[in-house]
C-alpha positions as CSV (number, residue, x, y, z in Angstrom):
1,X,99.0,100.7,81.4
2,X,95.7,100.3,80.1
3,X,92.8,102.4,81.8
4,X,90.5,99.6,81.4
5,X,91.3,96.3,83.2
6,X,90.8,93.5,81.2
7,X,90.3,90.0,82.6
8,X,90.7,85.8,82.0
9,X,88.3,84.1,83.9
10,X,88.6,80.4,85.9
11,X,90.1,79.7,89.3
12,X,94.1,78.5,89.1
13,X,94.2,78.2,85.9
14,X,97.8,78.0,83.9
15,X,97.3,81.8,81.9
16,X,99.7,83.5,79.3
17,X,99.2,86.4,78.5
18,X,100.7,88.9,76.4
19,X,100.8,93.1,76.0
20,X,102.8,93.0,73.0
21,X,102.4,90.7,70.4
22,X,105.0,87.8,70.1
23,X,106.4,88.8,73.9
24,X,105.7,85.1,75.1
25,X,108.4,82.6,74.2
26,X,107.3,79.5,72.4
27,X,107.9,76.5,73.6
28,X,110.4,77.5,76.2
29,X,110.3,79.5,79.4
30,X,114.2,80.7,78.8
31,X,115.3,80.9,75.6
32,X,119.1,82.3,75.2
33,X,117.6,85.3,73.4
34,X,113.9,86.7,74.2
35,X,111.5,88.5,71.9
36,X,111.8,92.8,72.4
37,X,115.2,91.7,74.6
38,X,113.0,91.5,77.7
39,X,114.5,89.7,80.9
40,X,113.1,86.2,81.9
41,X,112.0,85.9,85.5
42,X,110.5,83.0,87.7
43,X,108.2,84.2,90.7
44,X,107.6,80.8,92.8
45,X,104.8,80.7,95.3
46,X,105.4,77.2,96.5
47,X,108.2,74.8,96.9
48,X,109.6,73.4,93.8
49,X,108.9,70.1,94.4
50,X,104.9,70.8,95.8
51,X,102.1,68.4,93.9
52,X,101.2,69.7,90.4
53,X,97.8,70.5,91.9
54,X,99.2,72.7,94.7
55,X,102.4,73.6,92.5
56,X,102.4,77.7,91.9
57,X,104.8,79.8,89.8
58,X,104.6,82.2,86.7
59,X,106.9,82.9,84.4
60,X,107.8,86.9,83.5
61,X,109.0,88.5,80.9
62,X,109.8,91.9,81.4
63,X,111.9,95.3,80.8
64,X,114.3,95.0,83.9
65,X,114.8,92.0,86.2
66,X,114.2,92.8,89.9
67,X,117.4,92.9,91.0
68,X,117.8,95.9,89.6
69,X,117.3,98.2,92.7
70,X,119.5,99.2,95.2
71,X,119.5,97.5,98.9
72,X,116.1,98.0,101.0
73,X,116.4,99.5,104.5
74,X,114.2,99.5,107.5
75,X,111.1,101.6,107.5
76,X,109.0,102.6,110.3
77,X,104.9,102.2,110.5
78,X,102.7,103.5,113.3
79,X,99.8,100.9,113.1
80,X,101.2,98.0,111.0
81,X,101.9,95.1,113.0
82,X,103.8,91.4,112.9
83,X,103.2,87.8,114.1
84,X,103.1,87.1,117.0
85,X,100.6,89.8,117.5
86,X,101.7,89.9,121.6
87,X,101.3,93.5,122.4
88,X,97.7,93.0,123.9
89,X,96.3,89.8,125.3
90,X,93.9,87.7,123.7
91,X,90.7,87.8,125.4
92,X,87.8,85.5,125.8
93,X,85.3,88.7,125.7
94,X,83.3,89.9,122.5
95,X,84.3,92.8,121.0
96,X,83.1,95.0,118.4
97,X,84.2,98.7,116.7
98,X,82.5,101.3,114.8
99,X,83.8,102.1,111.4
100,X,87.0,104.0,111.6
101,X,87.3,106.9,110.0
102,X,89.0,108.2,106.6
103,X,92.2,110.5,107.7
104,X,91.7,114.1,106.6
105,X,95.5,114.1,105.7
106,X,96.7,113.0,102.4
107,X,97.0,109.1,103.2
108,X,97.8,106.2,100.2
109,X,97.3,102.2,101.1
110,X,100.6,101.9,102.9
111,X,100.2,104.7,105.6
112,X,96.4,103.8,105.8
113,X,96.8,100.1,107.3
114,X,95.9,99.4,110.5
115,X,96.6,95.8,112.0
116,X,93.8,94.8,114.4
117,X,94.1,91.2,114.8
118,X,96.4,87.7,114.2
119,X,98.4,84.9,115.4
120,X,100.7,82.7,113.8
121,X,104.1,82.9,112.4
122,X,105.3,84.5,109.2
123,X,108.9,82.6,109.4
124,X,106.7,79.1,109.7
125,X,103.8,80.2,107.4
126,X,101.5,79.5,109.5
127,X,98.7,82.2,110.5
128,X,97.0,85.5,109.1
129,X,97.3,88.9,110.2
130,X,93.4,91.0,109.9
131,X,93.9,95.0,108.7
132,X,91.3,97.8,108.0
133,X,92.7,100.5,105.2
134,X,91.6,103.9,105.7
135,X,92.8,106.2,102.6
136,X,92.1,108.8,100.1
137,X,95.3,109.3,97.9
138,X,96.3,106.7,95.2
139,X,99.9,105.2,95.1
140,X,99.9,106.9,92.0
141,X,100.4,110.2,93.5
142,X,102.9,109.2,96.1
143,X,105.0,107.3,93.7
144,X,105.1,103.9,95.7
145,X,105.0,100.1,94.8
146,X,104.8,97.5,97.3
147,X,105.1,93.6,97.7
148,X,104.2,91.3,100.2
149,X,107.1,88.3,100.9
150,X,105.2,87.1,103.9
151,X,101.8,86.1,102.8
152,X,99.2,86.6,100.3
153,X,96.3,89.3,100.7
154,X,92.8,89.2,100.4
155,X,91.2,92.9,99.7
156,X,87.6,93.7,100.6
157,X,86.6,96.9,99.6
158,X,83.8,98.6,101.9
159,X,83.7,102.0,100.3
160,X,85.3,103.2,96.8
161,X,86.6,101.0,94.4
162,X,89.9,99.6,94.6
163,X,92.3,99.5,91.4
164,X,95.1,97.2,91.9
165,X,97.8,97.7,89.5
166,X,100.1,94.4,89.2
167,X,102.5,93.0,87.5
168,X,100.3,90.7,85.6
169,X,97.5,93.8,84.6
170,X,95.0,95.9,86.1
171,X,92.2,94.9,88.8
172,X,89.4,97.1,89.7
173,X,87.2,95.6,92.5
174,X,83.9,97.5,93.6
175,X,82.5,97.2,97.3
176,X,80.7,94.2,97.2
177,X,83.9,92.3,95.1
178,X,87.0,90.9,96.1
179,X,90.6,90.6,95.2
180,X,93.5,88.7,96.1
181,X,97.2,89.5,95.2
182,X,99.9,86.4,96.1
183,X,102.7,86.5,98.1
184,X,105.7,88.4,96.3
185,X,103.7,90.1,93.4
186,X,104.4,93.5,93.0
187,X,101.3,96.0,92.8
188,X,100.3,99.6,93.8
189,X,96.9,100.4,94.9
190,X,94.8,103.3,93.5
191,X,91.2,105.1,94.5
192,X,89.9,106.8,91.6
193,X,87.0,107.5,94.1
194,X,88.7,109.1,96.7
195,X,88.1,108.5,100.1
196,X,88.0,104.4,100.7
197,X,88.3,102.0,103.4
198,X,88.3,98.0,103.5
199,X,89.4,95.0,104.8
200,X,92.5,93.0,104.4
201,X,93.0,89.6,105.6
202,X,97.2,88.5,105.1
203,X,97.3,84.8,104.8
204,X,100.8,83.7,105.7
205,X,99.8,79.8,105.0
206,X,98.7,78.1,102.3
207,X,97.2,79.9,99.5
208,X,93.1,80.6,98.7
209,X,91.3,77.9,97.0
210,X,87.8,77.0,96.0
211,X,86.8,74.7,98.9
212,X,85.9,70.8,98.0
213,X,82.5,70.7,98.1
214,X,81.3,66.9,99.3
215,X,78.0,66.3,99.1
216,X,77.0,69.1,97.4
217,X,78.8,67.9,93.8
218,X,80.3,70.3,91.1
219,X,78.2,73.3,91.3
220,X,77.3,75.7,93.6
221,X,79.0,77.9,96.3
222,X,81.9,79.7,94.5
223,X,82.4,78.6,91.0
224,X,86.0,78.7,89.6
225,X,84.8,80.0,86.0
226,X,83.5,83.2,87.9
227,X,86.8,84.2,89.0
228,X,88.9,86.8,86.5
229,X,92.9,87.1,86.1
230,X,94.3,90.1,84.5
231,X,95.6,90.0,81.0
232,X,99.0,91.6,80.3
233,X,99.9,95.2,81.0
234,X,102.9,97.4,81.9
235,X,104.4,100.6,82.7
236,X,107.8,101.7,80.8
237,X,108.3,104.6,82.9
238,X,111.5,106.3,84.2
239,X,111.6,108.5,87.4
240,X,112.0,108.2,91.1
241,X,109.9,105.5,92.9
242,X,109.6,104.0,96.4
243,X,109.4,99.9,96.4
244,X,108.7,98.8,99.6
245,X,108.5,95.1,100.9
246,X,106.9,93.8,103.3
247,X,109.3,90.8,105.0
248,X,109.4,89.0,108.3
249,X,106.7,91.1,109.7
250,X,108.3,94.1,109.1
251,X,108.5,96.7,106.3
252,X,111.6,97.7,104.1
253,X,112.2,100.7,101.5
254,X,114.4,101.1,98.4
255,X,114.4,103.8,95.7
256,X,114.1,102.7,91.8
257,X,114.6,104.8,88.9
258,X,111.7,103.0,86.7
259,X,108.4,101.4,87.4
260,X,108.8,98.2,88.5
261,X,105.4,96.9,86.6
262,X,107.5,96.1,83.9
263,X,106.2,92.8,82.6
264,X,105.1,92.7,79.2
265,X,103.9,89.4,79.2
266,X,103.5,86.2,81.6
267,X,102.3,82.7,82.0
268,X,101.5,80.3,84.9
269,X,99.2,79.9,87.8
270,X,100.5,82.4,90.5
271,X,98.6,85.8,89.7
272,X,96.4,88.1,90.9
273,X,92.5,87.2,90.7
274,X,89.0,88.8,91.7
275,X,85.9,87.9,92.2
276,X,82.2,89.1,92.9
277,X,80.5,88.1,95.6
278,X,77.3,88.7,93.5
279,X,78.0,85.7,91.9
280,X,78.3,83.3,94.5
281,X,75.7,80.5,94.2
282,X,74.2,80.2,97.8
283,X,73.1,77.1,99.5
284,X,70.8,76.9,102.2
285,X,68.2,74.7,104.0
286,X,65.0,73.8,102.6
287,X,63.5,71.8,105.0
288,X,64.7,72.9,109.0
289,X,67.7,74.3,111.3
290,X,70.2,76.8,110.3
291,X,73.3,75.0,108.5
292,X,76.7,75.7,109.7
293,X,78.2,79.2,108.6
294,X,81.0,76.7,106.7
295,X,78.1,76.2,104.0
296,X,78.9,79.7,103.0
297,X,82.7,79.4,102.4
298,X,84.2,81.4,99.3
299,X,87.6,80.6,99.8
300,X,89.7,78.4,102.1
301,X,93.6,78.5,103.4
302,X,93.5,74.6,104.2
303,X,95.4,73.7,107.6
304,X,96.3,70.1,109.3
305,X,94.4,68.2,110.3
306,X,92.5,67.9,107.2
307,X,89.4,70.1,107.5
308,X,90.4,72.2,109.4
309,X,91.4,75.6,108.1
310,X,94.5,78.3,108.4
311,X,91.5,80.7,107.1
312,X,87.8,80.4,105.6
313,X,86.6,83.4,104.2
314,X,83.2,83.2,104.3
315,X,80.2,85.6,103.0
316,X,76.8,86.2,104.0
317,X,74.8,87.6,101.2
318,X,71.1,87.5,100.0
319,X,69.4,84.8,100.2
320,X,65.9,83.1,100.8
321,X,65.0,81.9,103.8
322,X,62.3,79.0,103.9
323,X,63.2,77.1,106.9
324,X,60.4,75.7,108.7
325,X,60.2,75.5,112.9
326,X,63.4,76.9,113.0
327,X,65.0,79.7,114.4
328,X,66.2,81.6,111.4
329,X,69.0,84.2,112.7
330,X,72.6,82.5,113.3
331,X,71.9,80.3,116.3
332,X,73.8,81.0,120.0
333,X,77.2,79.4,119.7
334,X,80.6,78.9,121.1
335,X,83.1,77.7,118.5
336,X,86.5,76.4,118.1
337,X,87.2,78.9,115.3
338,X,87.7,82.1,116.0
339,X,85.7,84.8,113.9
340,X,86.4,88.3,112.8
341,X,83.7,89.6,110.7
342,X,82.9,92.7,108.6
343,X,80.0,94.5,107.0
344,X,80.1,95.7,103.7
345,X,76.4,97.4,103.4
346,X,73.3,96.7,104.8
347,X,71.8,95.3,108.4
348,X,73.8,91.8,109.1
349,X,70.4,89.3,110.4
350,X,71.8,88.7,113.7
351,X,72.7,92.0,114.9
352,X,69.2,94.1,114.0
353,X,69.4,95.8,117.3
354,X,72.0,98.1,116.1
355,X,75.8,98.6,116.7
356,X,77.1,96.8,113.6
357,X,77.7,99.2,111.2
358,X,78.7,98.9,107.3
359,X,82.8,99.2,108.0
360,X,82.9,98.1,111.5
361,X,83.7,94.6,112.8
362,X,83.6,92.4,115.2
363,X,85.9,89.4,117.1
364,X,84.7,86.4,118.6
365,X,87.5,84.4,119.5
366,X,87.6,80.4,120.4
367,X,84.9,79.3,122.3
368,X,83.5,83.1,123.1
369,X,79.8,82.7,123.3
370,X,77.9,84.9,121.0
371,X,75.2,85.2,118.4
372,X,71.8,87.3,117.5
373,X,71.4,90.1,119.9
374,X,68.1,90.6,122.4
375,X,66.4,92.4,119.4
376,X,67.1,90.0,117.0
377,X,66.2,86.8,119.5
378,X,62.7,88.1,120.0
379,X,61.8,89.0,116.6
380,X,62.8,85.8,115.1
381,X,60.8,83.5,118.0
382,X,57.7,85.6,117.1
383,X,57.8,85.4,113.1
384,X,55.6,84.2,110.7
385,X,57.8,81.7,109.1
386,X,56.7,82.0,105.5
387,X,59.4,82.3,102.4
388,X,61.3,85.4,102.9
389,X,64.1,87.2,100.6
390,X,67.1,88.4,103.1
391,X,67.9,91.1,100.9
392,X,70.2,94.7,101.1
393,X,73.0,92.9,102.8
394,X,76.5,91.9,102.9
395,X,79.0,90.4,105.6
396,X,81.5,88.2,105.8
397,X,83.9,86.5,108.2
398,X,87.2,85.7,108.5
399,X,87.5,82.2,110.1
400,X,90.3,80.8,111.4
401,X,92.1,77.8,113.7
402,X,93.9,80.4,115.0
403,X,93.1,82.4,118.2
404,X,93.1,86.0,117.5
405,X,95.1,88.6,119.5
406,X,94.2,92.0,119.0
407,X,96.4,95.0,118.6
408,X,96.8,97.8,121.0
409,X,95.8,100.1,118.6
410,X,92.7,97.8,118.2
411,X,92.2,97.7,122.2
412,X,92.8,101.6,122.8
413,X,90.3,102.8,119.8
414,X,87.5,105.2,120.5
415,X,86.0,102.9,118.2
416,X,85.8,100.0,120.4
417,X,82.6,99.7,121.8
418,X,82.6,99.4,125.8
419,X,79.0,98.6,125.9
420,X,78.8,95.8,123.4
421,X,78.3,92.9,125.9
422,X,74.8,94.6,126.4
423,X,73.1,93.5,123.2
424,X,72.7,90.6,125.0
425,X,72.1,91.7,128.5
426,X,68.4,91.9,128.1
427,X,67.6,88.5,127.3
428,X,64.6,87.3,129.3
429,X,64.2,83.9,131.5
430,X,61.8,82.3,129.6
431,X,62.0,78.6,131.0
432,X,58.8,77.5,132.5
433,X,59.2,74.1,134.2
434,X,55.3,73.7,134.2
435,X,54.7,74.2,130.5
436,X,56.4,71.3,128.3
437,X,55.7,72.0,124.7
438,X,52.3,73.5,125.3
439,X,51.2,76.7,123.0
440,X,50.4,80.0,124.3
441,X,46.6,80.7,125.3
442,X,45.1,82.6,122.6
């Protein structure tokens, strides 16, 4: 494949790309004879009869069709878990973890996947799985490839460059960027920087889209033109390789005598993409009150009823804070949606008291109370309310209509903070029934 990633822009566009001139057939998807003696293969990411606005499919023109492979065999994995995530009970308690350590032994993306929580049903196309990866070895070294039949995968790198070699081309995503690989597309994960860590949201429901913007109008939040899809690149390599499939919650493996990334040309709208979170056009209040976190939604997997999300991917980026007579950090709240949160870098403005480190994560399930820690509350309650630029931070949230069930690994991990609840234990009683709206004496 080409060494440097190259891209086309626009979310959900119909793209066409060829690594060899003339490899794309003109006017027909599957002519009797193809240029370069390639094979035509269609990948459909939606029902054939889905509305045109939701119809996902791509035609691939490849050196060998995907059926050229031996049968799969079941494969064990120590830390990857499937739906319904029932090995540990869901809890209303607030949960938070320290960052997981990078393994000392050679570990690629597959071996470094650790399931943390999830719910739903892979067989019924609903719900999500939340994972982290901790790895130090590229799949180009272990000679492995992977595809996920259960759902699309949203990658949020936190440490180290993420390089995805996919059937459609190469994507490179650094911390502060995200990448999405749709259901069924084959790829390999390389780590050019060595030690790497990041978060993965496995989406079993409707594919991610840019949310409707309502009264915001056409501009703002994530703009379609800033999403990048790779141009065609292919591997014409023979040898001994392993292809791993995630299917119905489990892993399956087979051996190949060639690289499965042998797509010379393709066209369609079911393709991997990346996005630089620094391009998110943050909308915020310029008067008073703290807006709901939905105003920071980058991508959504819609569900029923309308307005409900199977998953929302929300970020909390650098931004101006200008609200008057307002408690500016996230307010205390209980939410019908469940929230898994991670920190890419910096300090999250709702947790200035410490304990929430880059690479760490927290889980606040449906109606579990949470909000700013005691230190943040005290500081924000007394702060001079002048325009302030919140800089040097980037946090995110996987928010879902599903209660997320933590895995046994997550609940037994040494990274789990047993004293997380103490972040709020020192909040004092401030009520004074005799002082209605009176200001403090000078």
